[in-house]
A tleap script that builds the chain and sets N, CA, C and O, in Angstrom:
source leaprc.protein.ff14SB
mol = sequence {
  NMET THR ASP HIE PRO GLU PRO THR ASP LEU
  ARG GLY SER ALA SER PRO LEU HIE GLU LEU
  LEU GLY PHE ARG MET THR GLU TRP ARG ASP
  GLY HIE CYS VAL ILE VAL CYS ASP LEU ALA
  GLU ARG HIE MET ASN ARG ASN HIE SER ALA
  HIE GLY GLY VAL LEU MET ALA LEU LEU ASP
  GLU ALA ALA ALA SER ALA GLY VAL TRP THR
  GLU GLY GLY ILE ALA ARG ARG SER VAL THR
  VAL ASP LEU THR THR SER PHE ILE GLY ARG
  ALA GLN HIE GLY ARG LEU THR ALA THR GLY
  THR ARG ILE GLY GLY GLY GLN GLN ILE TYR
  PHE CYS ARG SER GLU VAL ARG ASP GLU ALA
  GLY HIE LEU VAL ALA ALA ALA ALA SER THR
  HIE ARG LEU ARG ALA MET CGLU
}
set mol.1.N position { -18.470 0.045 -24.630 }
set mol.1.CA position { -17.432 0.370 -24.081 }
set mol.1.C position { -16.437 0.499 -25.473 }
set mol.1.O position { -16.823 0.318 -26.628 }
set mol.2.N position { -15.246 0.809 -25.101 }
set mol.2.CA position { -13.902 1.219 -25.715 }
set mol.2.C position { -13.213 0.204 -25.750 }
set mol.2.O position { -12.566 -0.190 -24.780 }
set mol.3.N position { -13.252 -0.466 -27.055 }
set mol.3.CA position { -12.136 -1.703 -27.390 }
set mol.3.C position { -10.240 -1.140 -27.416 }
set mol.3.O position { -9.737 -0.542 -28.366 }
set mol.4.N position { -9.670 -1.442 -26.437 }
set mol.4.CA position { -8.149 -0.808 -26.554 }
set mol.4.C position { -7.182 -1.865 -26.598 }
set mol.4.O position { -7.353 -2.888 -25.935 }
set mol.5.N position { -6.039 -1.672 -27.430 }
set mol.5.CA position { -5.286 -2.633 -27.579 }
set mol.5.C position { -4.161 -3.110 -26.273 }
set mol.5.O position { -3.447 -2.211 -25.828 }
set mol.6.N position { -4.031 -4.411 -25.724 }
set mol.6.CA position { -3.668 -4.883 -24.267 }
set mol.6.C position { -1.992 -3.952 -23.987 }
set mol.6.O position { -0.974 -4.257 -24.609 }
set mol.7.N position { -2.027 -3.300 -23.383 }
set mol.7.CA position { -0.237 -2.859 -23.079 }
set mol.7.C position { 0.269 -3.470 -22.838 }
set mol.7.O position { -0.138 -4.307 -22.032 }
set mol.8.N position { 1.195 -3.505 -23.210 }
set mol.8.CA position { 2.456 -4.245 -22.852 }
set mol.8.C position { 3.619 -3.551 -21.719 }
set mol.8.O position { 4.199 -2.475 -21.870 }
set mol.9.N position { 3.763 -4.514 -20.552 }
set mol.9.CA position { 4.635 -3.870 -19.074 }
set mol.9.C position { 6.244 -4.002 -19.169 }
set mol.9.O position { 6.932 -4.871 -18.635 }
set mol.10.N position { 6.650 -2.985 -19.935 }
set mol.10.CA position { 8.104 -2.862 -20.559 }
set mol.10.C position { 9.171 -3.221 -19.267 }
set mol.10.O position { 10.362 -3.355 -19.551 }
set mol.11.N position { 8.722 -3.377 -17.815 }
set mol.11.CA position { 9.433 -3.137 -16.766 }
set mol.11.C position { 8.970 -4.317 -15.962 }
set mol.11.O position { 9.888 -4.895 -15.380 }
set mol.12.N position { 7.559 -4.901 -15.757 }
set mol.12.CA position { 7.504 -5.296 -14.484 }
set mol.12.C position { 7.013 -4.626 -13.620 }
set mol.12.O position { 7.153 -3.414 -13.458 }
set mol.13.N position { 6.302 -5.478 -12.898 }
set mol.13.CA position { 5.658 -4.004 -11.372 }
set mol.13.C position { 6.406 -3.259 -10.925 }
set mol.13.O position { 7.508 -3.589 -10.488 }
set mol.14.N position { 5.767 -1.611 -10.954 }
set mol.14.CA position { 6.949 -0.971 -10.200 }
set mol.14.C position { 7.043 -1.006 -8.848 }
set mol.14.O position { 8.117 -0.933 -8.250 }
set mol.15.N position { 5.862 -1.127 -8.273 }
set mol.15.CA position { 5.359 -1.755 -7.040 }
set mol.15.C position { 4.241 -2.643 -6.581 }
set mol.15.O position { 3.639 -3.350 -7.389 }
set mol.16.N position { 3.998 -2.627 -5.516 }
set mol.16.CA position { 2.881 -4.092 -4.941 }
set mol.16.C position { 1.694 -3.200 -5.063 }
set mol.16.O position { 0.524 -3.542 -4.892 }
set mol.17.N position { 2.188 -1.864 -5.421 }
set mol.17.CA position { 1.028 -1.129 -5.097 }
set mol.17.C position { 0.146 -0.737 -6.462 }
set mol.17.O position { -1.073 -0.820 -6.610 }
set mol.18.N position { 0.975 -0.364 -7.239 }
set mol.18.CA position { 0.228 0.087 -8.636 }
set mol.18.C position { 0.271 -1.449 -9.327 }
set mol.18.O position { -0.150 -1.302 -10.474 }
set mol.19.N position { 0.530 -2.531 -9.149 }
set mol.19.CA position { 0.045 -4.034 -8.832 }
set mol.19.C position { -1.383 -3.730 -9.006 }
set mol.19.O position { -2.131 -3.456 -9.945 }
set mol.20.N position { -1.457 -3.867 -7.885 }
set mol.20.CA position { -2.571 -4.014 -7.722 }
set mol.20.C position { -3.407 -3.222 -7.932 }
set mol.20.O position { -4.535 -3.654 -8.170 }
set mol.21.N position { -3.199 -1.938 -7.925 }
set mol.21.CA position { -4.553 -0.784 -8.587 }
set mol.21.C position { -4.558 -1.140 -10.294 }
set mol.21.O position { -5.409 -0.616 -11.013 }
set mol.22.N position { -3.221 -2.353 -11.014 }
set mol.22.CA position { -3.597 -2.269 -12.314 }
set mol.22.C position { -3.230 -1.876 -13.288 }
set mol.22.O position { -3.577 -2.291 -14.393 }
set mol.23.N position { -2.201 -0.710 -12.988 }
set mol.23.CA position { -1.171 0.331 -13.175 }
set mol.23.C position { -0.350 -0.809 -14.791 }
set mol.23.O position { -0.208 -2.031 -14.772 }
set mol.24.N position { 0.033 0.163 -15.988 }
set mol.24.CA position { 0.417 -1.040 -16.622 }
set mol.24.C position { 1.229 0.024 -17.756 }
set mol.24.O position { 0.592 0.977 -18.204 }
set mol.25.N position { 2.918 -0.245 -18.256 }
set mol.25.CA position { 3.485 1.029 -18.632 }
set mol.25.C position { 3.154 0.292 -19.868 }
set mol.25.O position { 3.039 -0.932 -19.936 }
set mol.26.N position { 2.938 1.543 -21.320 }
set mol.26.CA position { 2.653 1.469 -22.416 }
set mol.26.C position { 3.840 2.253 -23.234 }
set mol.26.O position { 4.047 2.124 -24.441 }
set mol.27.N position { 4.372 2.858 -22.584 }
set mol.27.CA position { 5.764 3.499 -23.348 }
set mol.27.C position { 6.555 3.742 -22.455 }
set mol.27.O position { 6.134 4.089 -21.351 }
set mol.28.N position { 8.383 3.576 -22.806 }
set mol.28.CA position { 9.196 4.299 -21.914 }
set mol.28.C position { 10.805 4.660 -22.579 }
set mol.28.O position { 11.580 3.943 -23.213 }
set mol.29.N position { 10.870 5.584 -22.286 }
set mol.29.CA position { 12.352 6.086 -22.887 }
set mol.29.C position { 12.693 7.101 -22.528 }
set mol.29.O position { 11.928 7.901 -21.991 }
set mol.30.N position { 13.864 7.304 -22.728 }
set mol.30.CA position { 14.291 8.368 -22.193 }
set mol.30.C position { 13.535 9.671 -21.512 }
set mol.30.O position { 12.884 10.260 -22.375 }
set mol.31.N position { 13.450 10.206 -20.384 }
set mol.31.CA position { 12.479 11.024 -20.465 }
set mol.31.C position { 11.512 10.807 -20.292 }
set mol.31.O position { 11.141 11.633 -19.458 }
set mol.32.N position { 10.611 10.085 -20.571 }
set mol.32.CA position { 9.278 9.805 -21.015 }
set mol.32.C position { 8.693 8.371 -20.778 }
set mol.32.O position { 8.981 7.185 -20.938 }
set mol.33.N position { 7.639 9.237 -20.273 }
set mol.33.CA position { 7.027 7.647 -19.661 }
set mol.33.C position { 5.822 7.414 -19.727 }
set mol.33.O position { 5.224 8.461 -19.483 }
set mol.34.N position { 4.961 6.386 -19.977 }
set mol.34.CA position { 3.391 6.796 -20.478 }
set mol.34.C position { 2.641 5.613 -19.379 }
set mol.34.O position { 3.164 4.507 -19.508 }
set mol.35.N position { 1.917 5.644 -18.705 }
set mol.35.CA position { 1.228 4.778 -17.613 }
set mol.35.C position { 0.035 4.398 -17.743 }
set mol.35.O position { -0.490 5.318 -17.116 }
set mol.36.N position { -0.866 3.719 -18.088 }
set mol.36.CA position { -2.312 3.366 -18.074 }
set mol.36.C position { -3.144 2.458 -17.073 }
set mol.36.O position { -2.835 1.332 -16.682 }
set mol.37.N position { -4.295 3.216 -16.739 }
set mol.37.CA position { -4.968 2.362 -15.756 }
set mol.37.C position { -6.632 2.239 -16.291 }
set mol.37.O position { -7.415 3.187 -16.353 }
set mol.38.N position { -6.903 0.931 -16.619 }
set mol.38.CA position { -8.775 1.065 -17.017 }
set mol.38.C position { -9.421 0.905 -15.487 }
set mol.38.O position { -9.484 -0.016 -14.674 }
set mol.39.N position { -9.904 2.405 -15.531 }
set mol.39.CA position { -10.651 2.569 -14.365 }
set mol.39.C position { -12.098 1.216 -13.932 }
set mol.39.O position { -12.972 0.794 -14.689 }
set mol.40.N position { -11.873 0.910 -12.669 }
set mol.40.CA position { -12.855 -0.282 -11.887 }
set mol.40.C position { -13.517 0.667 -11.045 }
set mol.40.O position { -13.421 1.892 -11.118 }
set mol.41.N position { -14.343 -0.150 -10.067 }
set mol.41.CA position { -15.397 0.468 -8.762 }
set mol.41.C position { -13.968 0.225 -7.627 }
set mol.41.O position { -14.299 -0.075 -6.480 }
set mol.42.N position { -12.935 0.304 -7.812 }
set mol.42.CA position { -11.731 -0.292 -6.860 }
set mol.42.C position { -11.066 0.868 -7.011 }
set mol.42.O position { -10.445 1.146 -5.985 }
set mol.43.N position { -10.871 2.127 -8.384 }
set mol.43.CA position { -10.468 3.344 -8.316 }
set mol.43.C position { -11.156 4.521 -7.904 }
set mol.43.O position { -10.599 5.618 -7.902 }
set mol.44.N position { -12.897 4.270 -7.390 }
set mol.44.CA position { -13.496 5.013 -7.082 }
set mol.44.C position { -13.072 5.704 -5.661 }
set mol.44.O position { -12.390 5.217 -4.759 }
set mol.45.N position { -13.716 7.050 -5.748 }
set mol.45.CA position { -14.645 7.646 -4.778 }
set mol.45.C position { -15.990 7.683 -3.733 }
set mol.45.O position { -16.481 6.635 -3.314 }
set mol.46.N position { -16.265 8.377 -3.544 }
set mol.46.CA position { -17.661 8.472 -2.809 }
set mol.46.C position { -18.670 8.804 -3.846 }
set mol.46.O position { -19.799 8.315 -3.869 }
set mol.47.N position { -18.082 9.886 -4.929 }
set mol.47.CA position { -18.772 10.312 -5.296 }
set mol.47.C position { -18.881 9.907 -6.869 }
set mol.47.O position { -19.299 10.607 -7.791 }
set mol.48.N position { -18.355 8.496 -6.911 }
set mol.48.CA position { -18.016 7.722 -7.796 }
set mol.48.C position { -17.156 8.366 -9.458 }
set mol.48.O position { -17.283 8.329 -10.682 }
set mol.49.N position { -16.527 8.757 -8.677 }
set mol.49.CA position { -14.868 9.480 -9.790 }
set mol.49.C position { -13.753 8.823 -9.334 }
set mol.49.O position { -13.652 8.426 -8.174 }
set mol.50.N position { -12.602 8.633 -10.484 }
set mol.50.CA position { -11.565 8.277 -9.813 }
set mol.50.C position { -10.392 8.713 -8.395 }
set mol.50.O position { -9.449 9.503 -8.435 }
set mol.51.N position { -10.706 8.175 -7.645 }
set mol.51.CA position { -9.761 9.128 -6.509 }
set mol.51.C position { -8.610 9.341 -6.785 }
set mol.51.O position { -7.797 8.908 -7.602 }
set mol.52.N position { -8.640 10.383 -5.661 }
set mol.52.CA position { -7.417 11.575 -5.925 }
set mol.52.C position { -6.138 11.124 -6.033 }
set mol.52.O position { -5.290 11.531 -6.827 }
set mol.53.N position { -5.936 9.603 -4.571 }
set mol.53.CA position { -4.916 8.937 -4.594 }
set mol.53.C position { -4.387 8.253 -5.765 }
set mol.53.O position { -3.202 8.066 -6.041 }
set mol.54.N position { -5.440 7.897 -6.428 }
set mol.54.CA position { -5.277 7.130 -7.675 }
set mol.54.C position { -4.371 7.930 -8.857 }
set mol.54.O position { -3.361 7.569 -9.461 }
set mol.55.N position { -5.352 9.460 -8.944 }
set mol.55.CA position { -4.616 10.009 -9.426 }
set mol.55.C position { -3.004 10.721 -9.161 }
set mol.55.O position { -2.359 11.547 -9.808 }
set mol.56.N position { -2.784 10.120 -8.154 }
set mol.56.CA position { -2.007 10.802 -7.794 }
set mol.56.C position { -0.584 10.098 -7.744 }
set mol.56.O position { 0.464 10.726 -7.886 }
set mol.57.N position { -0.645 8.916 -7.558 }
set mol.57.CA position { 0.078 7.487 -7.603 }
set mol.57.C position { 0.366 7.182 -9.089 }
set mol.57.O position { 1.348 6.508 -9.403 }
set mol.58.N position { -0.588 7.736 -10.103 }
set mol.58.CA position { 0.011 7.445 -12.099 }
set mol.58.C position { 0.365 8.855 -12.328 }
set mol.58.O position { 1.047 9.209 -13.289 }
set mol.59.N position { -0.160 9.757 -11.329 }
set mol.59.CA position { 1.331 10.588 -11.733 }
set mol.59.C position { 2.536 10.552 -11.266 }
set mol.59.O position { 3.479 10.948 -11.951 }
set mol.60.N position { 2.716 10.011 -9.870 }
set mol.60.CA position { 3.903 10.068 -9.762 }
set mol.60.C position { 4.497 9.237 -10.394 }
set mol.60.O position { 5.570 9.552 -10.909 }
set mol.61.N position { 4.061 8.139 -10.517 }
set mol.61.CA position { 4.927 6.807 -11.379 }
set mol.61.C position { 5.483 7.171 -12.987 }
set mol.61.O position { 6.545 6.945 -13.567 }
set mol.62.N position { 4.075 7.918 -13.425 }
set mol.62.CA position { 4.730 8.761 -14.647 }
set mol.62.C position { 6.116 9.530 -14.267 }
set mol.62.O position { 7.085 9.356 -15.006 }
set mol.63.N position { 6.201 10.173 -13.404 }
set mol.63.CA position { 6.860 11.253 -13.735 }
set mol.63.C position { 8.393 10.587 -13.022 }
set mol.63.O position { 9.494 11.136 -13.055 }
set mol.64.N position { 8.091 9.415 -12.470 }
set mol.64.CA position { 9.752 8.470 -11.241 }
set mol.64.C position { 9.874 8.120 -12.553 }
set mol.64.O position { 10.498 9.003 -13.142 }
set mol.65.N position { 9.615 7.388 -13.143 }
set mol.65.CA position { 9.705 6.447 -14.199 }
set mol.65.C position { 10.437 7.280 -15.396 }
set mol.65.O position { 11.482 6.817 -15.854 }
set mol.66.N position { 9.828 8.687 -15.990 }
set mol.66.CA position { 10.488 9.227 -17.238 }
set mol.66.C position { 12.012 9.229 -16.555 }
set mol.66.O position { 12.916 9.266 -17.390 }
set mol.67.N position { 12.339 9.201 -15.448 }
set mol.67.CA position { 13.914 9.551 -14.844 }
set mol.67.C position { 14.962 8.864 -14.648 }
set mol.67.O position { 16.132 9.236 -14.547 }
set mol.68.N position { 14.361 7.506 -14.579 }
set mol.68.CA position { 15.245 6.622 -13.889 }
set mol.68.C position { 15.453 5.569 -15.235 }
set mol.68.O position { 16.174 4.572 -15.202 }
set mol.69.N position { 14.748 5.967 -16.286 }
set mol.69.CA position { 15.207 5.274 -17.829 }
set mol.69.C position { 16.602 4.967 -18.352 }
set mol.69.O position { 17.013 5.943 -18.980 }
set mol.70.N position { 17.367 4.098 -18.327 }
set mol.70.CA position { 18.456 3.734 -18.748 }
set mol.70.C position { 18.939 2.528 -20.051 }
set mol.70.O position { 18.293 1.480 -20.029 }
set mol.71.N position { 19.820 2.636 -20.935 }
set mol.71.CA position { 19.956 1.973 -22.238 }
set mol.71.C position { 19.462 0.318 -21.947 }
set mol.71.O position { 20.426 -0.236 -21.418 }
set mol.72.N position { 18.985 -0.087 -22.012 }
set mol.72.CA position { 18.901 -2.051 -21.575 }
set mol.72.C position { 17.916 -1.856 -20.732 }
set mol.72.O position { 17.077 -2.700 -21.046 }
set mol.73.N position { 17.438 -1.119 -19.668 }
set mol.73.CA position { 16.220 -0.964 -19.241 }
set mol.73.C position { 16.523 -0.726 -17.745 }
set mol.73.O position { 17.557 -0.125 -17.453 }
set mol.74.N position { 15.607 -1.200 -16.692 }
set mol.74.CA position { 15.580 -0.022 -15.406 }
set mol.74.C position { 17.091 -0.517 -14.264 }
set mol.74.O position { 17.170 -1.573 -13.635 }
set mol.75.N position { 18.119 0.591 -14.286 }
set mol.75.CA position { 19.456 0.045 -13.659 }
set mol.75.C position { 19.498 1.212 -12.398 }
set mol.75.O position { 20.521 1.320 -11.722 }
set mol.76.N position { 18.305 2.068 -12.142 }
set mol.76.CA position { 18.343 3.000 -11.087 }
set mol.76.C position { 17.145 3.321 -10.592 }
set mol.76.O position { 16.197 3.195 -11.367 }
set mol.77.N position { 16.914 3.737 -9.406 }
set mol.77.CA position { 15.643 3.915 -8.678 }
set mol.77.C position { 15.731 4.855 -8.334 }
set mol.77.O position { 16.834 5.392 -8.239 }
set mol.78.N position { 14.281 5.626 -7.904 }
set mol.78.CA position { 14.095 7.311 -7.665 }
set mol.78.C position { 13.388 7.077 -5.800 }
set mol.78.O position { 13.015 6.044 -5.245 }
set mol.79.N position { 13.433 8.271 -5.370 }
set mol.79.CA position { 12.206 8.668 -4.187 }
set mol.79.C position { 11.659 9.869 -4.518 }
set mol.79.O position { 12.494 10.768 -4.620 }
set mol.80.N position { 10.730 10.123 -4.683 }
set mol.80.CA position { 10.334 11.127 -4.914 }
set mol.80.C position { 10.102 12.285 -3.462 }
set mol.80.O position { 9.488 12.054 -2.420 }
set mol.81.N position { 10.853 13.570 -3.884 }
set mol.81.CA position { 10.838 14.826 -2.745 }
set mol.81.C position { 9.634 15.056 -2.623 }
set mol.81.O position { 8.980 14.533 -1.720 }
set mol.82.N position { 8.950 16.133 -3.773 }
set mol.82.CA position { 7.688 16.344 -3.617 }
set mol.82.C position { 6.724 16.246 -4.829 }
set mol.82.O position { 7.302 15.958 -5.877 }
set mol.83.N position { 5.732 16.375 -4.894 }
set mol.83.CA position { 4.788 16.362 -6.130 }
set mol.83.C position { 3.470 17.695 -6.141 }
set mol.83.O position { 2.640 17.704 -5.232 }
set mol.84.N position { 3.457 18.046 -6.514 }
set mol.84.CA position { 2.485 19.231 -6.311 }
set mol.84.C position { 1.266 18.972 -7.242 }
set mol.84.O position { 1.546 19.403 -8.360 }
set mol.85.N position { 0.126 18.477 -7.208 }
set mol.85.CA position { -1.044 18.068 -7.855 }
set mol.85.C position { -2.094 19.068 -7.932 }
set mol.85.O position { -2.594 19.712 -7.009 }
set mol.86.N position { -2.372 19.102 -9.282 }
set mol.86.CA position { -3.558 19.961 -9.823 }
set mol.86.C position { -4.477 19.093 -9.774 }
set mol.86.O position { -4.188 18.052 -10.365 }
set mol.87.N position { -5.785 19.132 -9.146 }
set mol.87.CA position { -7.057 18.377 -9.715 }
set mol.87.C position { -7.651 19.110 -10.680 }
set mol.87.O position { -7.723 20.315 -10.440 }
set mol.88.N position { -8.170 18.667 -11.870 }
set mol.88.CA position { -8.735 19.657 -12.908 }
set mol.88.C position { -9.654 19.676 -13.747 }
set mol.88.O position { -10.127 20.554 -14.468 }
set mol.89.N position { -10.014 17.831 -13.459 }
set mol.89.CA position { -11.314 17.297 -14.085 }
set mol.89.C position { -11.907 15.889 -13.619 }
set mol.89.O position { -11.522 15.137 -12.724 }
set mol.90.N position { -12.308 15.848 -13.958 }
set mol.90.CA position { -13.042 14.405 -13.517 }
set mol.90.C position { -13.702 13.040 -14.249 }
set mol.90.O position { -14.599 12.831 -15.065 }
set mol.91.N position { -12.576 12.094 -13.357 }
set mol.91.CA position { -12.685 10.941 -14.842 }
set mol.91.C position { -13.823 9.343 -13.808 }
set mol.91.O position { -13.685 8.675 -12.784 }
set mol.92.N position { -14.683 9.447 -14.774 }
set mol.92.CA position { -15.552 8.409 -14.250 }
set mol.92.C position { -15.765 6.702 -14.258 }
set mol.92.O position { -16.314 5.926 -13.476 }
set mol.93.N position { -14.956 6.516 -15.705 }
set mol.93.CA position { -14.959 5.616 -16.456 }
set mol.93.C position { -14.077 5.209 -17.276 }
set mol.93.O position { -13.491 6.182 -17.749 }
set mol.94.N position { -13.649 4.116 -17.725 }
set mol.94.CA position { -12.521 4.346 -19.269 }
set mol.94.C position { -11.755 3.969 -18.590 }
set mol.94.O position { -11.808 3.421 -17.489 }
set mol.95.N position { -10.491 4.427 -19.628 }
set mol.95.CA position { -9.092 4.278 -19.526 }
set mol.95.C position { -8.202 5.684 -19.249 }
set mol.95.O position { -8.297 6.734 -19.884 }
set mol.96.N position { -7.314 5.393 -18.119 }
set mol.96.CA position { -6.717 6.655 -18.053 }
set mol.96.C position { -5.238 6.556 -18.388 }
set mol.96.O position { -4.372 5.695 -18.234 }
set mol.97.N position { -5.277 7.492 -18.786 }
set mol.97.CA position { -3.376 7.987 -19.502 }
set mol.97.C position { -2.555 8.782 -18.714 }
set mol.97.O position { -2.653 9.996 -18.897 }
set mol.98.N position { -1.856 8.428 -17.974 }
set mol.98.CA position { -0.798 8.768 -17.417 }
set mol.98.C position { 0.674 8.970 -18.396 }
set mol.98.O position { 1.223 8.084 -19.052 }
set mol.99.N position { 1.121 10.477 -18.255 }
set mol.99.CA position { 2.650 10.670 -19.000 }
set mol.99.C position { 3.552 11.632 -18.402 }
set mol.99.O position { 3.293 12.835 -18.395 }
set mol.100.N position { 4.707 11.089 -17.849 }
set mol.100.CA position { 5.686 11.573 -17.212 }
set mol.100.C position { 7.000 12.040 -18.210 }
set mol.100.O position { 7.732 11.233 -18.782 }
set mol.101.N position { 7.131 13.585 -18.289 }
set mol.101.CA position { 8.477 14.040 -19.271 }
set mol.101.C position { 9.661 14.649 -17.943 }
set mol.101.O position { 9.392 15.572 -17.174 }
set mol.102.N position { 10.611 14.075 -17.949 }
set mol.102.CA position { 11.796 14.743 -17.116 }
set mol.102.C position { 11.954 15.997 -17.849 }
set mol.102.O position { 11.945 16.231 -19.058 }
set mol.103.N position { 12.116 16.812 -16.738 }
set mol.103.CA position { 12.277 18.231 -17.724 }
set mol.103.C position { 13.450 18.628 -17.257 }
set mol.103.O position { 13.495 19.725 -17.812 }
set mol.104.N position { 14.534 18.549 -16.589 }
set mol.104.CA position { 15.585 19.048 -15.662 }
set mol.104.C position { 16.609 17.950 -14.952 }
set mol.104.O position { 16.559 16.720 -14.921 }
set mol.105.N position { 17.241 18.582 -14.580 }
set mol.105.CA position { 18.159 18.191 -13.138 }
set mol.105.C position { 19.324 17.697 -13.473 }
set mol.105.O position { 19.958 17.920 -14.504 }
set mol.106.N position { 19.678 16.826 -12.330 }
set mol.106.CA position { 21.449 16.532 -12.461 }
set mol.106.C position { 21.518 15.283 -12.275 }
set mol.106.O position { 20.673 14.538 -12.772 }
set mol.107.N position { 22.606 14.790 -11.475 }
set mol.107.CA position { 23.183 13.571 -11.349 }
set mol.107.C position { 22.645 12.696 -9.876 }
set mol.107.O position { 23.014 11.575 -9.528 }
set mol.108.N position { 21.851 13.439 -9.305 }
set mol.108.CA position { 21.372 12.607 -7.918 }
set mol.108.C position { 19.567 13.329 -8.046 }
set mol.108.O position { 18.656 12.501 -8.047 }
set mol.109.N position { 19.303 14.421 -8.118 }
set mol.109.CA position { 18.236 15.380 -8.662 }
set mol.109.C position { 17.385 15.179 -9.149 }
set mol.109.O position { 17.906 14.143 -9.562 }
set mol.110.N position { 15.849 15.128 -9.835 }
set mol.110.CA position { 15.699 15.462 -11.399 }
set mol.110.C position { 14.412 16.357 -11.364 }
set mol.110.O position { 13.881 16.656 -10.294 }
set mol.111.N position { 13.931 16.773 -12.581 }
set mol.111.CA position { 12.590 17.434 -12.262 }
set mol.111.C position { 11.610 17.011 -13.071 }
set mol.111.O position { 11.912 16.950 -14.262 }
set mol.112.N position { 10.563 16.712 -12.777 }
set mol.112.CA position { 9.701 15.679 -14.087 }
set mol.112.C position { 7.876 17.027 -13.910 }
set mol.112.O position { 7.509 17.821 -13.044 }
set mol.113.N position { 7.238 16.526 -15.389 }
set mol.113.CA position { 5.823 17.077 -14.985 }
set mol.113.C position { 5.334 15.660 -15.622 }
set mol.113.O position { 5.920 14.743 -16.196 }
set mol.114.N position { 3.992 15.911 -15.251 }
set mol.114.CA position { 3.232 14.362 -15.299 }
set mol.114.C position { 1.289 14.973 -15.726 }
set mol.114.O position { 0.828 16.079 -15.445 }
set mol.115.N position { 0.701 14.064 -16.291 }
set mol.115.CA position { -0.305 14.887 -16.444 }
set mol.115.C position { -1.132 13.258 -16.664 }
set mol.115.O position { -0.617 12.302 -17.245 }
set mol.116.N position { -2.476 13.277 -16.050 }
set mol.116.CA position { -3.027 12.580 -16.402 }
set mol.116.C position { -4.485 12.666 -17.492 }
set mol.116.O position { -5.222 13.618 -17.237 }
set mol.117.N position { -4.793 12.029 -18.301 }
set mol.117.CA position { -5.845 12.269 -19.181 }
set mol.117.C position { -6.504 11.364 -19.118 }
set mol.117.O position { -6.085 10.319 -18.620 }
set mol.118.N position { -8.023 11.517 -19.716 }
set mol.118.CA position { -9.123 10.336 -19.650 }
set mol.118.C position { -9.559 9.365 -20.902 }
set mol.118.O position { -8.496 9.137 -21.480 }
set mol.119.N position { -10.284 8.898 -21.378 }
set mol.119.CA position { -10.335 8.362 -22.504 }
set mol.119.C position { -10.689 9.675 -24.036 }
set mol.119.O position { -10.333 9.498 -25.201 }
set mol.120.N position { -11.080 10.291 -23.759 }
set mol.120.CA position { -11.376 11.450 -24.585 }
set mol.120.C position { -10.441 12.470 -24.475 }
set mol.120.O position { -10.617 13.428 -25.228 }
set mol.121.N position { -9.728 12.493 -23.909 }
set mol.121.CA position { -8.328 13.403 -24.279 }
set mol.121.C position { -8.477 14.516 -23.105 }
set mol.121.O position { -7.604 15.371 -22.948 }
set mol.122.N position { -9.918 14.436 -22.095 }
set mol.122.CA position { -9.489 15.917 -21.145 }
set mol.122.C position { -8.453 15.742 -19.947 }
set mol.122.O position { -8.303 14.823 -19.142 }
set mol.123.N position { -7.918 16.727 -20.087 }
set mol.123.CA position { -7.068 17.017 -18.793 }
set mol.123.C position { -7.578 16.512 -17.204 }
set mol.123.O position { -8.514 17.310 -17.164 }
set mol.124.N position { -7.620 16.201 -16.624 }
set mol.124.CA position { -7.983 15.214 -15.156 }
set mol.124.C position { -7.062 15.657 -14.368 }
set mol.124.O position { -7.536 16.600 -13.735 }
set mol.125.N position { -5.607 15.392 -13.981 }
set mol.125.CA position { -5.351 16.195 -13.225 }
set mol.125.C position { -3.199 16.496 -13.436 }
set mol.125.O position { -2.435 15.540 -13.298 }
set mol.126.N position { -2.892 17.340 -13.627 }
set mol.126.CA position { -1.575 17.583 -13.424 }
set mol.126.C position { -0.588 17.785 -12.434 }
set mol.126.O position { -0.924 17.897 -11.255 }
set mol.127.N position { 0.581 17.843 -12.783 }
set mol.127.CA position { 1.607 17.386 -11.647 }
set mol.127.C position { 3.124 17.990 -12.057 }
set mol.127.O position { 3.646 17.491 -13.053 }
set mol.128.N position { 3.939 19.163 -11.249 }
set mol.128.CA position { 5.017 19.377 -10.967 }
set mol.128.C position { 5.879 18.206 -9.703 }
set mol.128.O position { 5.401 17.756 -8.661 }
set mol.129.N position { 7.018 18.022 -10.193 }
set mol.129.CA position { 7.903 16.712 -9.147 }
set mol.129.C position { 9.130 17.167 -9.153 }
set mol.129.O position { 9.692 17.956 -9.913 }
set mol.130.N position { 9.748 16.185 -7.575 }
set mol.130.CA position { 11.236 16.537 -7.906 }
set mol.130.C position { 11.549 15.180 -7.496 }
set mol.130.O position { 11.014 14.929 -6.416 }
set mol.131.N position { 12.322 14.074 -8.040 }
set mol.131.CA position { 12.858 13.184 -7.775 }
set mol.131.C position { 14.209 13.359 -7.525 }
set mol.131.O position { 14.958 14.053 -8.212 }
set mol.132.N position { 14.660 12.438 -6.085 }
set mol.132.CA position { 16.424 12.367 -6.069 }
set mol.132.C position { 16.509 10.501 -6.406 }
set mol.132.O position { 15.914 9.604 -5.810 }
set mol.133.N position { 17.523 10.400 -7.629 }
set mol.133.CA position { 18.334 9.066 -7.750 }
set mol.133.C position { 18.938 8.271 -6.205 }
set mol.133.O position { 19.722 8.732 -5.376 }
set mol.134.N position { 18.297 7.055 -6.225 }
set mol.134.CA position { 19.123 6.859 -5.091 }
set mol.134.C position { 20.065 5.000 -5.198 }
set mol.134.O position { 19.677 4.350 -6.168 }
set mol.135.N position { 20.646 4.615 -4.719 }
set mol.135.CA position { 21.713 3.601 -4.746 }
set mol.135.C position { 20.584 2.730 -5.193 }
set mol.135.O position { 19.378 2.948 -5.314 }
set mol.136.N position { 21.444 1.520 -5.433 }
set mol.136.CA position { 20.430 -0.035 -6.110 }
set mol.136.C position { 20.670 -0.647 -4.562 }
set mol.136.O position { 21.740 -0.570 -3.958 }
set mol.137.N position { 19.401 -1.292 -4.033 }
set mol.137.CA position { 19.998 -2.240 -3.216 }
set mol.137.C position { 20.260 -3.337 -3.565 }
set mol.137.O position { 20.791 -4.124 -2.781 }
savepdb mol mol.pdb
quit
C-alpha cells in the first residue's frame, strides 16, 4: 500500500453523500478543483471495481466545485444541469483523484470537464458537464 499525505479539506463537506463516501478536497482555486477518494469495500460494485455511481459523484463534485470558487471561500452554489460520462478504465484499489476544470460559461451557466485517475495515473472516467449557479439559501 502506498503512503499518501493526508488531504486537507478546504471547505468542509460539500454534501452528506460526499462525507459518507469519504471524498476530500485537496486543491481548490478559480476554475480548478481536485478531490480524492481512498477506495474501500463500500465503493465497489459486484465486479470488485469502483462503482460507476462513485465515479460519477467524483466527476460531478470536482466539476461543480471548480465553477463556484470565489475569493475567500465558497460563496456560491450550483446545480448540475447535465453530466455526460465516459467510463474508460477500471479501478480496484488505492486512491482515486478527480480533477475538475471550468472551461467557460457566463453569469448563470458554466461548463466543465472532469476526469478521474487511479493511483498509477491511468484514466478511469471522464465527463463534460453543465452547471447553473443558484441563489444561496
